[in-house]
N, C-alpha and C positions, 0 to 999 in steps of 0.2 A: 504494500500500500504506500502511495506517495504521501509525503509529509504535507502539512498545511501550506508551507511556503511554496511547495511545488505545485499546489493545486490552484494557485493564483497565476494567471497569465501575465506576461510582460505588460499588457495594457490594463491589467486590473480585473479582467473578467474572471469569474469563479469557474474554473474548469470542471469542478465536481458537479455543477448544475447544468453543464452543457450536454445536450443530447448527443451531439456528435462524439464528444469525448466518451460518454457512457456507451455509445454504440460500438466503440472499439472492442469492447468485451461482451457485447450483447447483440447477437445476430438478429434476434426478433426486432429489436429497436432499430437496428440498421435497415432492416427490410421496410419498416414503417416510414423511415426517412426517404428511402428510395421511392416508395409509393407516393409520398408527398411531392417529391420533385417531379414525378411523372404527371400527377394530377394537377398540381398548382402552377408548375412552371413549364410543363411539357418538355422536360429535360430528362434524358436517360442517364442515370447514375448507377454504377455497379455497387452491390453490397460491400465488396471488398474496398471500395473507395471511400466509404463512410468510416473514416478512421482519423483520429488525432490523438497523439500521445502527449500533447501539450507543447508549449513553446520551447521547452528544453529537451524535447524528445527528438527522434529522428525526423528530419525535415521531409524525407521521402514519405513519411507516414503522417504528415501534418495536413490538416484540412485546408489551411491557407498558407502554404509555404511562401507565397509572394506577398503576405500581409505587409503593408507599408509601415505599420508600427513595429513589427518584428524586425524588419530590415533596418529601420532607423535606430531603434534602441539597442538591439543585439549586434547586428552586423556592422553598422557604421560607428556606433559609439561604444560598443563593448560593455553595455550595462545589463543588469539583470532585470530591472524594472524601470518604467518611464519616470517614476518619481525621483530617480537618482540623477536625472539630467538637470543641468544648470538652467535650462529653458522651461522646466516643468512648471505649470502646464502650458505647453505651447499652443498657439492658436489652432493649429491643425487638430490637436488632440481635443481641444474644447469643442470644435465644430463636430468632430466624430462623436463626442459624448452627447451632443444634442440630437443625434439621429434616432435614438430610441432609449427606452427606460433602462435596459440592461447596460448600455454603454455609459449612461449617466451614473449608474451605480458603480460601474467599474472605475470611473474617474474619481468618484467619492472614496472608493476603497483605496486607491493610490494616494489620495490626499491624507487619509488616516494612516496609511503605512508610513508615509513620509514623516508624520508627527512623531512616530515611535522611533 
């Protein structure tokens, strides 16, 4: 089992609550996600592609290996979390956080982590 620290993505998302993360070890859930993509987005996705081992896992098995936040924070700046950046929270991260409730919660989680 991954530790709490490892369950929080670079961007602050809670991996433990992510269905794609959960589907990595739950084939039934992966199939439900595949079915959703077909019905809602008319997109064919294979069950084996519904996999993410987190930002610190194998990028070949990451749902979004081209994530701009992952590239900026880890690849370009060598940080573990966005809150460690001198520009935190940058405008791009703030805009991302406004896209939906879970992204806003992720930014708030990073703010709290920075305080500690």
